[in-house]
C-alpha positions in Angstrom: 33.9 -204.3 -4.4 33.9 -205.4 -8.0 33.1 -203.1 -10.9 29.5 -204.2 -11.2 28.8 -203.4 -7.6 30.6 -200.0 -7.9 28.4 -199.1 -10.9 25.3 -199.9 -9.0 26.5 -197.9 -6.0 27.2 -194.8 -8.0 23.9 -195.0 -9.9 22.2 -195.0 -6.5 24.1 -191.9 -5.5 23.2 -190.1 -8.7 19.6 -191.0 -8.3 19.4 -189.6 -4.7 21.2 -186.5 -5.8 18.7 -185.9 -8.6 15.9 -186.1 -6.0 17.6 -183.3 -4.0 18.7 -185.4 -1.0 22.0 -183.8 -0.9 20.8 -180.2 -0.7 21.4 -179.5 -4.4 19.0 -178.6 -7.1 15.7 -179.7 -5.4 12.6 -178.7 -7.2 10.9 -175.4 -6.2 8.0 -175.7 -3.7 4.5 -175.4 -5.3 3.0 -171.9 -5.1 0.4 -172.9 -2.6 3.1 -174.1 -0.2 5.2 -171.0 -0.8 2.3 -168.7 -0.1 1.1 -170.6 3.0 4.2 -170.2 5.1 5.6 -173.3 6.8 2.6 -175.4 5.9 0.0 -173.0 7.5 -2.6 -172.1 4.9 -2.7 -168.4 4.3 -6.1 -167.0 5.2 -5.5 -163.3 5.4 -3.6 -160.7 3.4 -3.5 -157.0 2.3 -4.1 -156.6 -1.4 -0.8 -156.0 -3.2 -2.7 -153.9 -5.8 -6.0 -152.0 -5.8 -8.6 -151.8 -8.5 -6.7 -149.0 -10.2 -9.8 -146.8 -9.8 -9.5 -145.7 -6.2 -12.6 -146.4 -4.2 -14.4 -148.0 -7.1 -13.9 -151.6 -6.5 -16.8 -152.8 -8.5 -19.0 -153.1 -5.4 -18.5 -155.8 -2.8 -18.7 -158.4 -5.5 -15.9 -156.8 -7.5 -13.7 -156.5 -4.4 -14.3 -160.2 -3.5 -13.3 -161.2 -7.0 -10.1 -159.2 -6.7 -9.3 -161.0 -3.5 -10.0 -164.3 -5.1 -7.8 -163.5 -8.1 -4.8 -162.3 -6.0 -5.1 -165.4 -3.9 -5.3 -167.7 -6.9 -2.1 -166.1 -8.4 -0.1 -167.4 -5.3 -1.7 -170.9 -5.2 -4.4 -170.0 -2.5 -7.4 -170.0 -4.9 -8.8 -173.1 -3.4 -10.2 -171.1 -0.6 -13.2 -168.7 -0.7 -12.0 -165.1 -0.1 -14.0 -162.0 0.9 -13.0 -158.4 1.2 -13.1 -156.8 4.6 -15.6 -154.0 3.6 -18.9 -152.7 5.0 -21.7 -151.3 2.8 -24.9 -149.3 3.4 -28.4 -150.5 2.6 -29.3 -150.0 -1.0 -32.6 -150.9 -2.8 -33.6 -154.3 -1.5 -30.2 -155.1 -0.1 -29.6 -154.7 3.6 -26.6 -153.0 5.2 -23.4 -155.1 5.4 -20.9 -155.2 8.2 -17.4 -156.2 7.3 -17.1 -158.4 10.3 -19.9 -160.6 9.1 -18.3 -161.3 5.8 -15.1 -163.0 6.7 -15.8 -166.3 8.5 -14.9 -167.3 12.0 -11.1 -167.6 11.9 -8.4 -168.2 12.9 -6.5 -166.2 10.2 -2.9 -166.5 9.3 -0.8 -164.3 7.0 1.5 -165.6 4.2 4.2 -166.5 6.7 1.9 -168.5 8.9 1.6 -166.0 11.7 -1.8 -165.9 13.4 -3.1 -162.4 13.1 -6.4 -163.2 14.9 -8.0 -166.3 16.5 -11.6 -165.3 15.8 -13.8 -162.3 15.0 -13.7 -160.9 18.6 -9.9 -161.2 18.8 -9.6 -159.5 15.4 -11.6 -156.5 16.7 -9.8 -156.5 20.0 -6.1 -157.1 20.8 -5.2 -158.7 17.5 -1.7 -159.4 16.1 -1.9 -157.0 13.2 1.2 -154.8 12.7 3.2 -153.5 9.8 5.3 -156.6 10.1 2.3 -159.0 10.0 -0.2 -157.2 7.7 1.4 -158.8 4.6 0.3 -159.0 1.0 -0.7 -162.3 -0.6 2.9 -162.6 -1.7 4.3 -162.2 1.8 5.6 -158.6 1.4 5.2 -155.7 3.8 3.2 -152.7 2.7 4.8 -149.3 2.9 3.6 -147.3 5.9 4.2 -144.1 7.6 7.8 -143.0 7.3 8.1 -144.8 4.0 8.0 -143.2 0.6 5.3 -143.4 -0.5 3.1 -144.0 2.5 0.4 -146.5 1.7 -1.0 -147.3 5.2 -4.6 -146.2 4.5 -6.6 -149.4 3.9 -10.1 -149.2 2.8 -12.8 -150.7 5.1 -15.8 -148.4 5.5 -16.1 -149.7 9.0 -16.2 -148.7 12.6 -13.6 -150.1 15.1 -16.1 -153.0 15.8 -16.2 -153.9 12.1 -19.6 -152.5 11.3 -21.0 -150.0 8.9 -20.4 -146.4 10.1 -23.8 -144.9 10.4 -24.5 -141.2 9.5 -25.6 -139.1 6.7 -22.1 -138.9 5.0 -20.5 -141.2 2.6 -18.3 -143.7 4.4 -18.0 -146.4 1.6 -17.3 -144.5 -1.6 -20.9 -145.1 -2.7 -20.7 -148.8 -1.7 -17.4 -149.1 -3.5 -18.5 -147.8 -6.9 -17.2 -144.3 -6.8 -13.9 -143.0 -8.1 -14.4 -139.3 -7.8 -16.4 -137.5 -5.1 -17.2 -139.2 -1.9 -15.3 -140.6 1.1 -14.4 -143.9 2.7 -13.3 -144.9 6.2 -9.8 -146.2 6.2 -7.6 -148.0 8.8 -3.8 -147.9 9.3 -2.3 -151.3 8.7 0.9 -150.1 10.5 -1.0 -148.8 13.6 0.6 -145.3 13.2 -1.0 -142.0 12.6 -0.5 -138.3 13.2 -1.5 -138.5 16.9 -1.0 -140.9 19.8 -4.6 -141.9 20.0 -6.9 -144.8 19.3 -8.0 -143.8 15.7 -4.4 -143.2 14.6 -3.5 -146.7 15.8 -6.7 -148.4 14.4 -6.1 -151.1 11.7 -9.7 -150.6 10.4 -11.1 -147.2 11.4 -8.8 -144.3 11.5 -10.4 -141.5 9.4 -12.3 -140.7 6.2 -10.6 -140.2 2.9 -10.5 -136.9 1.1 -12.2 -138.4 -1.9 -12.6 -141.6 -3.9 -10.2 -141.1 -6.7 -6.9 -142.7 -6.6 -5.2 -139.4 -6.3 -7.4 -138.5 -3.4 -6.6 -141.7 -1.6 -2.9 -141.2 -2.2 -3.1 -137.7 -0.7 -3.8 -139.0 2.8 -1.4 -142.0 2.6 -3.3 -144.7 0.7 -3.3 -146.6 -2.6 -6.7 -148.2 -2.8 -5.7 -151.4 -0.9 -8.0 -153.4 1.3 -8.0 -156.6 3.5 -8.9 -160.0 2.3 -9.9 -162.9 4.5 -10.6 -166.6 3.8 -14.0 -167.7 5.0 -13.2 -171.4 4.9 
């Protein structure tokens, strides 16, 4: 091989190396691909942060905006996100059931794992566990046995995903209270104080002691909630 041919050959090798063909410094994957997990678009997550005001999420609209913002931060903002929260009738607004807000599924976590095929599967034998109920960044949320425990997830819902009827507050004043009041929470890790259905429920375990952040923390929460993509 003459010198001219050798020079062309080495230039080709360097060009391929620069494109990452040899396992070297390939460019980092875009955020949307990183968040989606093996090419499966993320359509479910547990919020990695709350509102900072306990059960006051700015109402359903504020909670939805929080979901959208967190999703956008990891490259999944092209989808429409909704918070899994129920709300009572107020003024001219009818009661809202969490199950009716989240689309039809299927839903995948940040690793691409299917957590539910559809609404009925979600409210039946779904795939939600501590290992699959991940944040938008693909991280596990601390649960029972961890310090601190953060397994109480705000829902205001029954096991079927509907507003819990009754005279008491179950939604922290439709997600506008950060003091007195209460909200139904679920356990994302499916573990509680007893070996019964409520303790193992992902969406309807018990009521909170109050709506302040400190009150939510006192029973093992941090003001987190579930977000689902509707499209």
